[in-house]
PyMOL Python script that loads the backbone (N, CA, C, O; Angstrom):
from pymol import cmd

cmd.read_pdbstr("""\
ATOM      1  N   MET A   1      17.460   0.906  14.428  1.00  0.00           N
ATOM      2  CA  MET A   1      16.324   0.064  15.024  1.00  0.00           C
ATOM      3  C   MET A   1      15.064   0.565  14.577  1.00  0.00           C
ATOM      4  O   MET A   1      14.156  -0.219  14.300  1.00  0.00           O
ATOM      5  N   ILE A   2      14.915   1.924  14.473  1.00  0.00           N
ATOM      6  CA  ILE A   2      13.606   2.498  14.071  1.00  0.00           C
ATOM      7  C   ILE A   2      13.410   2.181  12.571  1.00  0.00           C
ATOM      8  O   ILE A   2      12.286   1.914  12.148  1.00  0.00           O
ATOM      9  N   PHE A   3      14.484   2.209  11.767  1.00  0.00           N
ATOM     10  CA  PHE A   3      14.319   1.861  10.352  1.00  0.00           C
ATOM     11  C   PHE A   3      14.004   0.406  10.192  1.00  0.00           C
ATOM     12  O   PHE A   3      13.174   0.053   9.353  1.00  0.00           O
ATOM     13  N   LEU A   4      14.621  -0.448  10.949  1.00  0.00           N
ATOM     14  CA  LEU A   4      14.307  -1.845  10.849  1.00  0.00           C
ATOM     15  C   LEU A   4      12.850  -2.116  11.261  1.00  0.00           C
ATOM     16  O   LEU A   4      12.160  -2.898  10.608  1.00  0.00           O
ATOM     17  N   ALA A   5      12.402  -1.499  12.300  1.00  0.00           N
ATOM     18  CA  ALA A   5      11.003  -1.688  12.681  1.00  0.00           C
ATOM     19  C   ALA A   5      10.031  -1.195  11.671  1.00  0.00           C
ATOM     20  O   ALA A   5       8.994  -1.812  11.427  1.00  0.00           O
ATOM     21  N   PHE A   6      10.376  -0.032  11.056  1.00  0.00           N
ATOM     22  CA  PHE A   6       9.526   0.497   9.991  1.00  0.00           C
ATOM     23  C   PHE A   6       9.517  -0.453   8.760  1.00  0.00           C
ATOM     24  O   PHE A   6       8.471  -0.643   8.140  1.00  0.00           O
ATOM     25  N   PHE A   7      10.666  -1.037   8.415  1.00  0.00           N
ATOM     26  CA  PHE A   7      10.775  -1.949   7.325  1.00  0.00           C
ATOM     27  C   PHE A   7       9.986  -3.201   7.600  1.00  0.00           C
ATOM     28  O   PHE A   7       9.338  -3.762   6.716  1.00  0.00           O
ATOM     29  N   PHE A   8      10.054  -3.639   8.873  1.00  0.00           N
ATOM     30  CA  PHE A   8       9.325  -4.907   9.207  1.00  0.00           C
ATOM     31  C   PHE A   8       7.803  -4.696   9.180  1.00  0.00           C
ATOM     32  O   PHE A   8       7.041  -5.580   8.790  1.00  0.00           O
ATOM     33  N   ILE A   9       7.395  -3.512   9.601  1.00  0.00           N
ATOM     34  CA  ILE A   9       5.904  -3.207   9.547  1.00  0.00           C
ATOM     35  C   ILE A   9       5.439  -3.164   8.115  1.00  0.00           C
ATOM     36  O   ILE A   9       4.362  -3.664   7.788  1.00  0.00           O
ATOM     37  N   ASN A  10       6.285  -2.540   7.216  1.00  0.00           N
ATOM     38  CA  ASN A  10       5.904  -2.435   5.784  1.00  0.00           C
ATOM     39  C   ASN A  10       5.856  -3.827   5.214  1.00  0.00           C
ATOM     40  O   ASN A  10       4.982  -4.141   4.406  1.00  0.00           O
ATOM     41  N   TYR A  11       6.802  -4.685   5.631  1.00  0.00           N
ATOM     42  CA  TYR A  11       6.858  -6.072   5.128  1.00  0.00           C
ATOM     43  C   TYR A  11       5.670  -6.850   5.552  1.00  0.00           C
ATOM     44  O   TYR A  11       5.122  -7.612   4.755  1.00  0.00           O
ATOM     45  N   LEU A  12       5.233  -6.695   6.797  1.00  0.00           N
ATOM     46  CA  LEU A  12       4.016  -7.406   7.252  1.00  0.00           C
ATOM     47  C   LEU A  12       2.801  -6.912   6.613  1.00  0.00           C
ATOM     48  O   LEU A  12       1.922  -7.718   6.307  1.00  0.00           O
ATOM     49  N   SER A  13       2.661  -5.612   6.371  1.00  0.00           N
ATOM     50  CA  SER A  13       1.533  -5.021   5.625  1.00  0.00           C
ATOM     51  C   SER A  13       1.509  -5.482   4.202  1.00  0.00           C
ATOM     52  O   SER A  13       0.438  -5.699   3.633  1.00  0.00           O
ATOM     53  N   PHE A  14       2.667  -5.635   3.615  1.00  0.00           N
ATOM     54  CA  PHE A  14       2.830  -6.186   2.244  1.00  0.00           C
ATOM     55  C   PHE A  14       2.284  -7.621   2.172  1.00  0.00           C
ATOM     56  O   PHE A  14       1.494  -7.946   1.285  1.00  0.00           O
ATOM     57  N   LEU A  15       2.708  -8.463   3.103  1.00  0.00           N
ATOM     58  CA  LEU A  15       2.198  -9.824   3.192  1.00  0.00           C
ATOM     59  C   LEU A  15       0.778  -9.885   3.423  1.00  0.00           C
ATOM     60  O   LEU A  15       0.098 -10.709   2.813  1.00  0.00           O
ATOM     61  N   LEU A  16       0.235  -9.023   4.312  1.00  0.00           N
ATOM     62  CA  LEU A  16      -1.207  -8.959   4.645  1.00  0.00           C
ATOM     63  C   LEU A  16      -1.985  -8.657   3.450  1.00  0.00           C
ATOM     64  O   LEU A  16      -2.945  -9.362   3.139  1.00  0.00           O
ATOM     65  N   PHE A  17      -1.607  -7.601   2.732  1.00  0.00           N
ATOM     66  CA  PHE A  17      -2.441  -7.170   1.585  1.00  0.00           C
ATOM     67  C   PHE A  17      -2.371  -8.181   0.436  1.00  0.00           C
ATOM     68  O   PHE A  17      -3.385  -8.507  -0.180  1.00  0.00           O
ATOM     69  N   PHE A  18      -1.190  -8.656   0.167  1.00  0.00           N
ATOM     70  CA  PHE A  18      -1.052  -9.550  -1.049  1.00  0.00           C
ATOM     71  C   PHE A  18      -1.308 -11.010  -0.812  1.00  0.00           C
ATOM     72  O   PHE A  18      -1.294 -11.813  -1.746  1.00  0.00           O
ATOM     73  N   SER A  19      -1.553 -11.375   0.485  1.00  0.00           N
ATOM     74  CA  SER A  19      -1.909 -12.769   0.731  1.00  0.00           C
ATOM     75  C   SER A  19      -3.468 -12.863   0.633  1.00  0.00           C
ATOM     76  O   SER A  19      -4.013 -13.955   0.479  1.00  0.00           O
ATOM     77  N   ILE A  20      -4.124 -11.774   0.718  1.00  0.00           N
ATOM     78  CA  ILE A  20      -5.627 -11.752   0.606  1.00  0.00           C
ATOM     79  C   ILE A  20      -5.953 -11.634  -0.931  1.00  0.00           C
ATOM     80  O   ILE A  20      -5.590 -10.667  -1.602  1.00  0.00           O
ATOM     81  N   LYS A  21      -6.657 -12.683  -1.424  1.00  0.00           N
ATOM     82  CA  LYS A  21      -6.960 -12.709  -2.864  1.00  0.00           C
ATOM     83  C   LYS A  21      -8.423 -12.360  -3.100  1.00  0.00           C
ATOM     84  O   LYS A  21      -8.992 -12.820  -4.090  1.00  0.00           O
ATOM     85  N   ASP A  22      -9.039 -11.594  -2.267  1.00  0.00           N
ATOM     86  CA  ASP A  22     -10.457 -11.238  -2.515  1.00  0.00           C
ATOM     87  C   ASP A  22     -10.526 -10.261  -3.697  1.00  0.00           C
ATOM     88  O   ASP A  22      -9.583  -9.510  -3.945  1.00  0.00           O
ATOM     89  N   THR A  23     -11.599 -10.279  -4.387  1.00  0.00           N
ATOM     90  CA  THR A  23     -11.850  -9.420  -5.491  1.00  0.00           C
ATOM     91  C   THR A  23     -11.972  -7.936  -5.070  1.00  0.00           C
ATOM     92  O   THR A  23     -11.729  -7.002  -5.835  1.00  0.00           O
ATOM     93  N   ILE A  24     -12.387  -7.797  -3.732  1.00  0.00           N
ATOM     94  CA  ILE A  24     -12.553  -6.410  -3.194  1.00  0.00           C
ATOM     95  C   ILE A  24     -11.147  -5.797  -3.106  1.00  0.00           C
ATOM     96  O   ILE A  24     -10.959  -4.638  -3.475  1.00  0.00           O
ATOM     97  N   TRP A  25     -10.166  -6.559  -2.624  1.00  0.00           N
ATOM     98  CA  TRP A  25      -8.820  -6.011  -2.488  1.00  0.00           C
ATOM     99  C   TRP A  25      -8.179  -5.743  -3.840  1.00  0.00           C
ATOM    100  O   TRP A  25      -7.511  -4.723  -4.014  1.00  0.00           O
ATOM    101  N   THR A  26      -8.376  -6.660  -4.820  1.00  0.00           N
ATOM    102  CA  THR A  26      -7.809  -6.457  -6.119  1.00  0.00           C
ATOM    103  C   THR A  26      -8.429  -5.275  -6.794  1.00  0.00           C
ATOM    104  O   THR A  26      -7.725  -4.519  -7.464  1.00  0.00           O
ATOM    105  N   ASN A  27      -9.726  -5.077  -6.650  1.00  0.00           N
ATOM    106  CA  ASN A  27     -10.348  -3.886  -7.180  1.00  0.00           C
ATOM    107  C   ASN A  27      -9.858  -2.634  -6.497  1.00  0.00           C
ATOM    108  O   ASN A  27      -9.630  -1.615  -7.148  1.00  0.00           O
ATOM    109  N   LEU A  28      -9.686  -2.703  -5.136  1.00  0.00           N
ATOM    110  CA  LEU A  28      -9.219  -1.548  -4.444  1.00  0.00           C
ATOM    111  C   LEU A  28      -7.847  -1.164  -4.915  1.00  0.00           C
ATOM    112  O   LEU A  28      -7.576   0.017  -5.132  1.00  0.00           O
ATOM    113  N   PHE A  29      -6.934  -2.174  -5.088  1.00  0.00           N
ATOM    114  CA  PHE A  29      -5.567  -1.797  -5.541  1.00  0.00           C
ATOM    115  C   PHE A  29      -5.608  -1.347  -6.976  1.00  0.00           C
ATOM    116  O   PHE A  29      -4.798  -0.490  -7.329  1.00  0.00           O
ATOM    117  N   SER A  30      -6.445  -1.824  -7.816  1.00  0.00           N
ATOM    118  CA  SER A  30      -6.504  -1.417  -9.217  1.00  0.00           C
ATOM    119  C   SER A  30      -6.994   0.036  -9.281  1.00  0.00           C
ATOM    120  O   SER A  30      -6.705   0.748 -10.243  1.00  0.00           O
ATOM    121  N   ILE A  31      -7.730   0.470  -8.262  1.00  0.00           N
ATOM    122  CA  ILE A  31      -8.208   1.875  -8.238  1.00  0.00           C
ATOM    123  C   ILE A  31      -7.166   2.741  -7.558  1.00  0.00           C
ATOM    124  O   ILE A  31      -6.900   3.850  -8.023  1.00  0.00           O
ATOM    125  N   VAL A  32      -6.570   2.276  -6.476  1.00  0.00           N
ATOM    126  CA  VAL A  32      -5.665   3.081  -5.656  1.00  0.00           C
ATOM    127  C   VAL A  32      -4.370   3.352  -6.368  1.00  0.00           C
ATOM    128  O   VAL A  32      -3.837   4.459  -6.287  1.00  0.00           O
ATOM    129  N   ILE A  33      -3.832   2.326  -7.089  1.00  0.00           N
ATOM    130  CA  ILE A  33      -2.496   2.549  -7.659  1.00  0.00           C
ATOM    131  C   ILE A  33      -2.468   3.625  -8.750  1.00  0.00           C
ATOM    132  O   ILE A  33      -1.550   4.446  -8.760  1.00  0.00           O
ATOM    133  N   PRO A  34      -3.452   3.648  -9.677  1.00  0.00           N
ATOM    134  CA  PRO A  34      -3.442   4.801 -10.616  1.00  0.00           C
ATOM    135  C   PRO A  34      -3.644   6.143  -9.883  1.00  0.00           C
ATOM    136  O   PRO A  34      -2.986   7.132 -10.205  1.00  0.00           O
ATOM    137  N   VAL A  35      -4.546   6.171  -8.910  1.00  0.00           N
ATOM    138  CA  VAL A  35      -4.782   7.368  -8.186  1.00  0.00           C
ATOM    139  C   VAL A  35      -3.510   7.840  -7.463  1.00  0.00           C
ATOM    140  O   VAL A  35      -3.212   9.034  -7.435  1.00  0.00           O
ATOM    141  N   LYS A  36      -2.798   6.933  -6.907  1.00  0.00           N
ATOM    142  CA  LYS A  36      -1.519   7.218  -6.270  1.00  0.00           C
ATOM    143  C   LYS A  36      -0.568   7.851  -7.255  1.00  0.00           C
ATOM    144  O   LYS A  36       0.055   8.872  -6.964  1.00  0.00           O
ATOM    145  N   GLU A  37      -0.456   7.237  -8.436  1.00  0.00           N
ATOM    146  CA  GLU A  37       0.495   7.677  -9.468  1.00  0.00           C
ATOM    147  C   GLU A  37       0.111   9.135  -9.935  1.00  0.00           C
ATOM    148  O   GLU A  37       0.992   9.953 -10.199  1.00  0.00           O
ATOM    149  N   ILE A  38      -1.175   9.420 -10.023  1.00  0.00           N
ATOM    150  CA  ILE A  38      -1.555  10.674 -10.544  1.00  0.00           C
ATOM    151  C   ILE A  38      -1.601  11.777  -9.421  1.00  0.00           C
ATOM    152  O   ILE A  38      -1.164  12.906  -9.643  1.00  0.00           O
ATOM    153  N   HIS A  39      -2.118  11.435  -8.268  1.00  0.00           N
ATOM    154  CA  HIS A  39      -2.368  12.438  -7.194  1.00  0.00           C
ATOM    155  C   HIS A  39      -1.410  12.306  -6.059  1.00  0.00           C
ATOM    156  O   HIS A  39      -1.746  12.652  -4.926  1.00  0.00           O
ATOM    157  N   LEU A  40      -0.193  11.802  -6.327  1.00  0.00           N
ATOM    158  CA  LEU A  40       0.735  11.568  -5.206  1.00  0.00           C
ATOM    159  C   LEU A  40       1.098  12.898  -4.555  1.00  0.00           C
ATOM    160  O   LEU A  40       1.268  12.966  -3.337  1.00  0.00           O
ATOM    161  N   TYR A  41       1.221  13.989  -5.381  1.00  0.00           N
ATOM    162  CA  TYR A  41       1.612  15.224  -4.839  1.00  0.00           C
ATOM    163  C   TYR A  41       0.450  15.812  -4.012  1.00  0.00           C
ATOM    164  O   TYR A  41       0.702  16.668  -3.165  1.00  0.00           O
ATOM    165  N   LYS A  42      -0.861  15.370  -4.233  1.00  0.00           N
ATOM    166  CA  LYS A  42      -1.931  15.994  -3.649  1.00  0.00           C
ATOM    167  C   LYS A  42      -2.336  15.241  -2.327  1.00  0.00           C
ATOM    168  O   LYS A  42      -2.832  15.818  -1.359  1.00  0.00           O
ATOM    169  N   PHE A  43      -2.070  13.886  -2.387  1.00  0.00           N
ATOM    170  CA  PHE A  43      -2.496  13.091  -1.206  1.00  0.00           C
ATOM    171  C   PHE A  43      -1.235  12.262  -0.716  1.00  0.00           C
ATOM    172  O   PHE A  43      -1.073  11.098  -1.081  1.00  0.00           O
ATOM    173  N   PRO A  44      -0.427  12.858   0.053  1.00  0.00           N
ATOM    174  CA  PRO A  44       0.840  12.160   0.475  1.00  0.00           C
ATOM    175  C   PRO A  44       0.533  10.920   1.270  1.00  0.00           C
ATOM    176  O   PRO A  44       1.388  10.035   1.313  1.00  0.00           O
ATOM    177  N   PHE A  45      -0.624  10.775   1.910  1.00  0.00           N
ATOM    178  CA  PHE A  45      -0.912   9.623   2.743  1.00  0.00           C
ATOM    179  C   PHE A  45      -1.090   8.387   1.938  1.00  0.00           C
ATOM    180  O   PHE A  45      -1.128   7.294   2.504  1.00  0.00           O
ATOM    181  N   LEU A  46      -1.204   8.503   0.612  1.00  0.00           N
ATOM    182  CA  LEU A  46      -1.312   7.322  -0.261  1.00  0.00           C
ATOM    183  C   LEU A  46       0.011   6.604  -0.434  1.00  0.00           C
ATOM    184  O   LEU A  46       0.081   5.571  -1.100  1.00  0.00           O
ATOM    185  N   ASN A  47       1.086   7.163   0.179  1.00  0.00           N
ATOM    186  CA  ASN A  47       2.395   6.473   0.177  1.00  0.00           C
ATOM    187  C   ASN A  47       2.274   5.191   0.971  1.00  0.00           C
ATOM    188  O   ASN A  47       3.145   4.327   0.862  1.00  0.00           O
ATOM    189  N   ILE A  48       1.215   5.030   1.778  1.00  0.00           N
ATOM    190  CA  ILE A  48       1.092   3.813   2.537  1.00  0.00           C
ATOM    191  C   ILE A  48       0.878   2.602   1.621  1.00  0.00           C
ATOM    192  O   ILE A  48       1.230   1.482   1.994  1.00  0.00           O
ATOM    193  N   PHE A  49       0.309   2.811   0.433  1.00  0.00           N
ATOM    194  CA  PHE A  49       0.031   1.753  -0.516  1.00  0.00           C
ATOM    195  C   PHE A  49       1.204   1.484  -1.387  1.00  0.00           C
ATOM    196  O   PHE A  49       1.169   0.552  -2.190  1.00  0.00           O
ATOM    197  N   SER A  50       2.269   2.277  -1.264  1.00  0.00           N
ATOM    198  CA  SER A  50       3.382   2.012  -2.162  1.00  0.00           C
ATOM    199  C   SER A  50       4.273   0.869  -1.712  1.00  0.00           C
ATOM    200  O   SER A  50       5.251   0.546  -2.387  1.00  0.00           O
TER     201      SER A  50
END
""", "prot")
cmd.dss("prot")
cmd.show_as("cartoon", "prot")
cmd.util.cbc("prot")
cmd.orient("prot")
């Protein structure tokens, strides 16, 4: 149940982020994704955006 709730929250956050088509969000993701790939070991909290 905990895993299902966690998956459901991630799914809702996925829909929330990718349903918004603002240039602010697209720029944010274009910045965050490379930073996450490079500094994943340094900033584990960026796993939220994965």
